[in-house]
N, C-alpha and C positions, 0 to 999 in steps of 0.2 A: 504493500500500500504506500509506504514511504517512498519506494523507488519510483512508482508511477507518478505520484504527485510532484516529486522533485524534477522528474524528467519533463513533465508537462510545463512546469514553471520555467524551466530552462528554455523550452521551445518558445513560449510566449514572450519571454524576455528578449530572445534573439530576434523574433519578428518585430517587436516594438522598437528594438534598437535599429533594425534595418529601415523601418519606416521613418524614424527620426533622422537617420542618415540621409535618406532620399530627400526629405524635406529641406534639409540643410543644403544639399547639392542643388536642389531646385532654386532656392533663394539666391545662392551664389551665382548660378547660371543666368538667372534673370537680371541680376545686378550687372554682371559682366557684359552680357550680349543684348539685353533688352529685346529679346525676340518673343514669339508667341508659341513656342513649343509646349505641347501638353505634358502632363505629368507622366503619361504612359510612354511618350516618346523619350522622355528623359530616362525612364527606367531601361528602355531598349538600348539606348546609347551607352548607359553606364552599368549594364548588368554585371560586368566583371568586378566593378568596385563594390557593388552590393554584396556579391558572393564573398569577396575578400573580407568585407566588414562583418558578415554573419559568421564566417569561419573564425575571425578574430574574437568575436563575442563568445563563441563556443569554447575556443581554446582558453580564453581568460577565465571562464566560469567552470572549466573542467576540474581544477583542483578543489574548488569549493564543493562541487557536486560530489566528488569522490570522498571528501571529508564527511559530508552529510551522510552519504551511504555507509561509510565505515562506522560512524557513530550510531546509525540506526541498527546495523547488524550487531554492534557491541551491546547496545541496549537490550536487544532481543535476547542476546546470549547471557548477559550478566547483570542487566539493569544499569542504573546510573551510579553504582556504588563507588566506582573508582574516582568519581568527582565529588564524593561526599566527605564531610569532615564529621567525625563522631567523638564525643567525650564518653569514655567508658569507665565507670566506677567499679573498682575491685573491692569486694566486701568479704569479710570473714566473720561469721557469727558463731555463737556457741553451738556445738554439735548436738543434734538430737540423738545421735548414735553414741552411746557411752564408750565405744571402742575407738572413736575418732577424736582428734584434737581440735576440730573446728569444721565449719561448713563454708566452703568457698563458692562464691558466685559472682556474676558480672551483670551490671545494669547500664544501659545507655541513658545518659542524663541529658544529652543534647545532640541533635543531628541537623546539619544544614549543608548547603552547597559549599564547595570549596571556594568559589568566587565570593560568596556572601561572607564566609568566615575570614578570608583574606581579600578584601576589595581592591587592594593596590596591586597592579599588574607586575610591578617590580618584585614585590614580596612573593607573589604567586610563582614567579620564575625561580626565585631563590629556593623555595620549598620544593618545587617540582624537580629542579636540578638535583637537590639532595636525595630525592626519591630515586632518581635514575642512576645515581652513582653508588648507592649503598648496597649491601648484600642482605636482602630480606630474609632469606632462608637461614641465615646464620646470626644476624644482628639487626633487629627491626628498628632500633632507635636511630633517628635521623641526625646527621651532623651537617651543618651548613658551612659551605666554604665561601665565606665573605668576611668583611672586616668586623672588628669588635663592635663598633657603633651600630651596624646593621643587625648583628646578632642580638645585641641588648634590646634594641627597639622591637625586634621580632619576639623575643621572650616576653617583654613587657606587654605586647599586644595580646599574646596568648594568655598570659596571666590575668590581664584585665577581663578578657572574655570569660574565663573560668570564674573569676570573682563576681562577675555580674549575675551568675546563677543564684547567688545569695545576697543580692543587693538590698532586699528588704530587711534582712537581718542586720546589715551594717547600719541602716537608718534607725532601726529599733534600738540597737545598742547605744547609738548616740542619744536617743530619747530617754534612755534609762530603763527601757523594758528588758526583763531578764532574757538573756540569749546564751547560746552555746557557741563557742569558737574552737575549731579544730584545725590543726595544721595538716595539709596534704602535700604530697609530691606529685608533680605531673611531668610527663615526657611525651613528646610527639613521635609517633611511629608510623611506618607503613608496613603493617604486619603481612606476612606471607604464611598462610596456613598450609601445613603439609597434609592435613587430614581432610580439608574441604576444598571446594573449587574456588574460582575467582570471586565469588560472592563475598568472601571475607578478606580479600586483598584490597584494603582501603586505608585512607588516613585515619588514624585513631590517636587521640590523646588519652593515655592511660593515667588514671587518677587513683591514688591510693593514700590512705592515712599514713602519716610519717612514722608513727609508732608501730604500725603494722608492718611497714616496709623494713624497719629496723630488725625485725625478727623473721622475715620471710624466708631466710636461709636456714632456719632452725629445724624445719620439718619438710618432709616430702609431700607432694600433692596427694599421694596414695594414702597418707596418714590423716588427711584432712577431709576429703570429700565423702559423702555418703556412698555406700556400696552400690546402690541402684544406679547412681549417676556414672560411676566408673565402669559399670558393666557394658555400657554403650560405647563401643570401640571408638567411633568418630568423636563423640562428645568428650570421652576420656582423653583422647589425644589433644583435642583443642584446649582442654583445661590444663593439661600438662605443658603445652606450648606457652600458654599465658603465664603459668606459675614460673616456668623457666625464665621467661622474659622479665618478670618482676624481680626474680633473683638477680638477673643480669643488670637490671636497673640499679639495685642496691650496690652492685659491684662497681658501677661506673659513675654513680652520682654521689657527690658533686664534682669529683675529680676531673671528669671529662667535659665539664661545661666550658672550660677555657679553650677546649679544642673544637667548639662549635656544637656540642650536644645541646639540643633544644629541650631543656628540662629546668625545673625550678620548684620552689615551694610556694604555696599560697594558703592563706587562712580563709576559711569559709565560716560564715556566721549565720545562724538561724535562730528564730525565737524559740525559747524553751529553757527548761532548767532541770537538772537531775535531782531527784528526791534523795538519792543515796549514791554511794560509790558504785559506778557501773563497771562490771567485770567484763573485760574483753577476752575473746577467745585466745589471743596470743600472750596474755599476761604471764602464763606459766611456761612459755616456750623458752628453752635455754640452749646454749651451745650452737653448733653448726652441723647440719646434716652432711654426711660424707658425699652425698650426691649433689650438693649445692653448687651453683655456678660461682666461681671466684674470679677476681681480677687477674690472678696469675694464669688461669686457664685461658682467659680472653687474650692476654698479651702473648701467650704461647701460640695462639692461633692467628696472631697479627690482627686482632680485632680492636678497634678503637685506639689505635696508636695515635701519637700526637700529629696534628695536621700542620702542614707547612703553608702559612698564609702568604 
């Protein structure tokens, strides 16, 4: 359907262009020669010019037409996810299963178009270039290769966007209304899922509580999630990939920010108050799991080495 509509539009544009061209030729001819030749005589005498002009219109519009056709086929195949920006909250709550140390799950808190999230074309190019040069199957976190000032402005923009999700809480806090304030770590990724198709290959900002991230390497994902979740092979692998990526984030943050890593901390504030001390699932986690991702492992694999600006 998209193919036929686009093709028809191209034909109509070419015909309209040809008529406009003929009208211009007619005016020029009348001005020069001041004769009484009809419009049809003018076409007969300049048919080759008309054909050349139509071919020029077609040639000029062909790249645009092919781009539209490619986008249409990609949308039919995977939707518009590759041009979306998501903020994904990573949560761990108390386990319902006494044999587990917690229950890990993910929730999308914001989704919008890439162009809406980054309205500036220069910024879009910086982020898109970072996506093209990184190794998603090994390290999903993006590093931007630009100057310090641009990196800082880009981080500040993302941080402000995340902070705006709790804008009402900041105002209520200023008004003296009881609020809760929690520190989070965020990092921009272009995740590549080994377990699913391209539907999950998209820009994501991973958001996780800072105190949860501090202990993410203490346990393995199999010790956290409910058994019925991990029995689904695809979902289990997706959870393992995300858990590994969060462990990787702890290993590289904040040391790799100076090398262009798009990550930072942000405080989110919402109305409310705890009646008593709230117990987090990770409060009792200690040490480091032997399977945890470490910075030494990453450097041995030449991941996230220092960038040359």
